[in-house]
BADO-730928 format. One record per residue (C-alpha): x, y, z; residue number from 1. Coordinates in Angstrom, 1 decimal. Last residue first. Example, Ala and Ser with C-alpha at 12.3 -4.5 7.8 and 13.67 -1.06 7.14 Angstrom:
REC        u        v        w     i
REC     13.7     -1.1      7.1     2
REC     12.3     -4.5      7.8     1
//
This chain:
REC        u        v        w     i
REC     76.5     72.0     92.6   237
REC     76.2     68.6     94.3   236
REC     78.3     68.7     97.5   235
REC     79.4     65.4     98.9   234
REC     78.2     62.7    101.3   233
REC     74.6     63.7    100.8   232
REC     73.9     66.6     98.5   231
REC     70.3     65.6     97.6   230
REC     69.1     69.3     97.3   229
REC     71.9     71.3     95.8   228
REC     75.1     72.6     97.4   227
REC     75.4     76.4     96.9   226
REC     78.6     77.8     95.3   225
REC     80.8     80.1     97.4   224
REC     84.0     78.3     96.5   223
REC     84.3     76.7     99.9   222
REC     80.7     75.5     99.7   221
REC     77.6     77.3    100.8   220
REC     75.4     74.6    102.3   219
REC     71.8     74.3    101.1   218
REC     72.0     70.5    101.3   217
REC     75.3     69.3    102.7   216
REC     74.1     66.1    104.6   215
REC     77.0     63.9    105.7   214
REC     76.5     60.3    104.7   213
REC     80.3     59.6    104.5   212
REC     82.1     62.8    105.4   211
REC     85.8     62.2    106.0   210
REC     87.9     65.4    105.6   209
REC     91.1     65.3    103.5   208
REC     91.8     69.0    103.8   207
REC     88.8     71.3    103.7   206
REC     90.2     74.8    104.0   205
REC     87.3     77.2    104.6   204
REC     86.9     80.2    102.4   203
REC     83.2     79.7    102.0   202
REC     82.0     76.9    104.3   201
REC     78.7     78.4    105.4   200
REC     76.2     75.9    106.7   199
REC     72.7     75.4    105.3   198
REC     72.7     71.7    106.0   197
REC     75.7     70.3    107.7   196
REC     74.0     67.4    109.5   195
REC     76.6     64.8    110.4   194
REC     76.4     61.2    109.2   193
REC     80.2     60.9    109.1   192
REC     81.8     64.2    109.8   191
REC     85.4     63.1    110.5   190
REC     88.2     65.8    110.5   189
REC     91.3     65.2    108.5   188
REC     91.8     68.9    108.3   187
REC     89.0     71.5    108.7   186
REC     90.7     74.9    108.8   185
REC     88.0     77.6    109.2   184
REC     87.8     80.5    106.7   183
REC     84.0     80.6    107.1   182
REC     82.6     77.8    109.1   181
REC     79.3     79.3    110.0   180
REC     76.6     77.1    111.4   179
REC     73.1     76.6    110.0   178
REC     73.1     72.9    110.6   177
REC     75.8     71.6    112.9   176
REC     74.0     68.5    114.1   175
REC     76.5     65.9    115.1   174
REC     76.5     62.3    113.8   173
REC     80.3     62.3    113.5   172
REC     82.0     65.5    114.6   171
REC     85.5     64.1    115.4   170
REC     88.3     66.6    115.2   169
REC     91.6     65.6    113.5   168
REC     92.2     69.3    112.9   167
REC     89.3     71.6    113.4   166
REC     91.0     75.0    113.8   165
REC     88.5     77.9    114.0   164
REC     88.6     80.9    111.6   163
REC     84.8     81.1    111.7   162
REC     83.2     78.4    113.8   161
REC     80.0     80.2    114.7   160
REC     76.9     78.3    115.7   159
REC     73.5     78.0    114.1   158
REC     73.2     74.5    115.5   157
REC     75.6     72.9    117.9   156
REC     73.9     69.6    118.7   155
REC     76.7     67.1    119.5   154
REC     76.4     63.5    118.5   153
REC     80.2     63.2    118.3   152
REC     82.0     66.2    119.5   151
REC     85.6     64.9    120.2   150
REC     88.4     67.4    120.1   149
REC     91.6     66.4    118.3   148
REC     92.3     70.1    117.4   147
REC     89.5     72.3    118.5   146
REC     91.5     75.5    118.6   145
REC     89.0     78.4    118.7   144
REC     89.2     81.4    116.3   143
REC     85.4     81.7    116.5   142
REC     83.8     78.9    118.6   141
REC     80.5     80.8    119.2   140
REC     77.3     79.2    120.4   139
REC     74.2     80.1    118.5   138
REC     72.2     77.0    119.7   137
REC     73.8     74.6    122.1   136
REC     73.8     70.9    123.1   135
REC     76.8     68.9    124.0   134
REC     76.4     65.2    123.1   133
REC     80.2     64.7    123.0   132
REC     82.1     67.8    123.6   131
REC     85.3     66.2    125.0   130
REC     88.3     68.5    124.7   129
REC     91.4     67.1    123.1   128
REC     92.6     70.6    122.2   127
REC     90.1     73.2    123.3   126
REC     92.1     76.4    123.7   125
REC     89.6     79.3    123.6   124
REC     89.9     82.1    121.0   123
REC     86.2     82.9    121.2   122
REC     84.4     80.3    123.3   121
REC     81.1     82.3    123.6   120
REC     78.1     80.4    125.0   119
REC     74.8     81.4    123.3   118
REC     73.2     78.0    124.1   117
REC     76.0     75.7    125.4   116
REC     74.3     73.2    127.7   115
REC     76.9     70.5    128.5   114
REC     76.4     66.8    127.6   113
REC     80.1     66.0    127.6   112
REC     82.2     69.0    128.5   111
REC     85.3     67.1    129.8   110
REC     88.3     69.3    129.5   109
REC     91.4     67.8    127.7   108
REC     92.6     71.4    127.0   107
REC     89.9     73.9    128.1   106
REC     92.2     76.9    128.6   105
REC     90.0     80.0    128.2   104
REC     90.8     82.6    125.6   103
REC     87.3     84.1    125.8   102
REC     85.0     81.9    127.8   101
REC     81.9     84.0    128.2   100
REC     78.8     82.0    129.5    99
REC     75.4     82.6    127.8    98
REC     74.4     78.9    128.5    97
REC     77.2     77.1    130.3    96
REC     75.0     74.7    132.2    95
REC     77.0     71.7    133.3    94
REC     76.2     68.1    132.2    93
REC     79.8     67.0    132.3    92
REC     82.0     69.9    133.4    91
REC     85.0     67.9    134.7    90
REC     88.3     69.9    134.5    89
REC     91.4     68.7    132.7    88
REC     92.5     72.2    131.9    87
REC     90.0     74.7    133.2    86
REC     92.5     77.6    133.5    85
REC     90.4     80.7    133.3    84
REC     91.2     83.5    130.7    83
REC     87.5     84.3    130.3    82
REC     85.2     82.4    132.6    81
REC     82.5     85.1    132.9    80
REC     79.3     83.4    134.0    79
REC     76.0     83.8    132.2    78
REC     75.1     80.2    133.0    77
REC     77.7     78.4    135.1    76
REC     75.2     76.0    136.8    75
REC     77.2     73.0    137.9    74
REC     76.2     69.5    136.7    73
REC     79.9     68.4    136.6    72
REC     82.1     71.2    138.0    71
REC     84.9     68.9    139.3    70
REC     88.1     70.9    139.3    69
REC     91.1     69.5    137.3    68
REC     92.4     73.0    136.8    67
REC     90.0     75.7    138.1    66
REC     92.5     78.5    138.3    65
REC     90.9     81.9    138.0    64
REC     91.8     84.6    135.5    63
REC     88.3     85.9    135.2    62
REC     85.9     83.9    137.3    61
REC     83.1     86.4    137.5    60
REC     79.8     84.8    138.6    59
REC     76.5     85.0    136.7    58
REC     75.6     81.5    137.7    57
REC     77.7     79.7    140.3    56
REC     75.1     77.2    141.5    55
REC     77.2     74.2    142.4    54
REC     76.3     70.7    141.1    53
REC     79.8     69.4    141.6    52
REC     82.2     72.0    143.0    51
REC     84.8     69.6    144.2    50
REC     88.0     71.6    144.1    49
REC     91.0     70.3    142.1    48
REC     92.1     73.8    141.3    47
REC     90.1     76.5    142.9    46
REC     92.6     79.3    143.3    45
REC     90.4     82.4    142.7    44
REC     91.8     84.9    140.1    43
REC     88.4     86.6    139.9    42
REC     85.8     84.9    142.0    41
REC     83.5     87.9    142.5    40
REC     80.0     86.4    142.9    39
REC     76.9     86.7    140.6    38
REC     75.5     83.6    142.2    37
REC     77.4     81.7    145.0    36
REC     76.1     78.3    145.9    35
REC     78.2     75.1    146.6    34
REC     77.9     76.1    150.3    33
REC     81.5     75.0    151.1    32
REC     83.6     75.9    148.2    31
REC     81.5     78.5    146.4    30
REC     80.5     80.2    149.7    29
REC     84.1     80.3    150.8    28
REC     85.2     81.8    147.5    27
REC     82.5     84.4    147.9    26
REC     83.5     85.2    151.4    25
REC     87.1     85.6    150.3    24
REC     86.2     88.1    147.5    23
REC     88.5     87.3    144.6    22
REC     91.2     89.7    143.7    21
REC     93.9     87.6    145.3    20
REC     96.7     89.2    147.3    19
REC    100.2     88.3    145.9    18
REC    101.6     91.8    146.2    17
REC    101.6     94.9    143.9    16
REC     97.8     95.5    144.2    15
REC     97.6     98.6    146.4    14
REC     97.2     96.5    149.5    13
REC    100.4     94.5    148.8    12
REC    102.5     97.6    148.3    11
REC    101.2     99.1    151.6    10
REC    102.2     96.0    153.5     9
REC    105.6     95.9    151.9     8
REC    106.2     99.6    152.7     7
REC    105.0     99.2    156.3     6
REC    107.3     96.2    156.8     5
REC    110.2     98.1    155.4     4
REC    109.6    101.1    157.7     3
REC    109.6     98.8    160.7     2
REC    112.8     97.1    159.6     1
//
């Protein structure tokens, strides 16, 4: 029995057991002090935690569980949130500028009014996410699933939506000027009154989109042709 206990303890310490990778002191600071910058929070179990307004900028959350956590108003700028479970979490008004969210689970996550300058959502799962009034320049949603997401009145200029899935997505009155939608699937998405000037839509699949009053001037259409001045509601070639 003594030998077995030693073997099990050794196995846990070398990474085979259930020990967390996160620094316990950092987890404590995040939970109770609401401040932990450039901290190691990898694989931390923070589901349902109240982290409202916390300063967690530059921290590494890789693989952490933040399901249904309250991060509204939190500073997550330059944080690594890749592979994190943020399903159903509240991030209203949070700062995600420069954050990395590769493959992150953001299903039904509330991102209303978030700051997204330079944020990278490559391959993220964002079905039913709320991006209303989100603001960001040069954000990346490459290969991201935005099915049934809501982003009305969002300002996501010069952003990347290459190979993204925008199915039944709501982008009404949003500013998407200068963004790249190459090879994206845009199916039954509403773009009423949106600013799509100077966007790149070459290779994109536009399937029954609704775009009354949408501005397409200077956009490169699915066939590679440029939309002329005065292209409102449709592309004049």
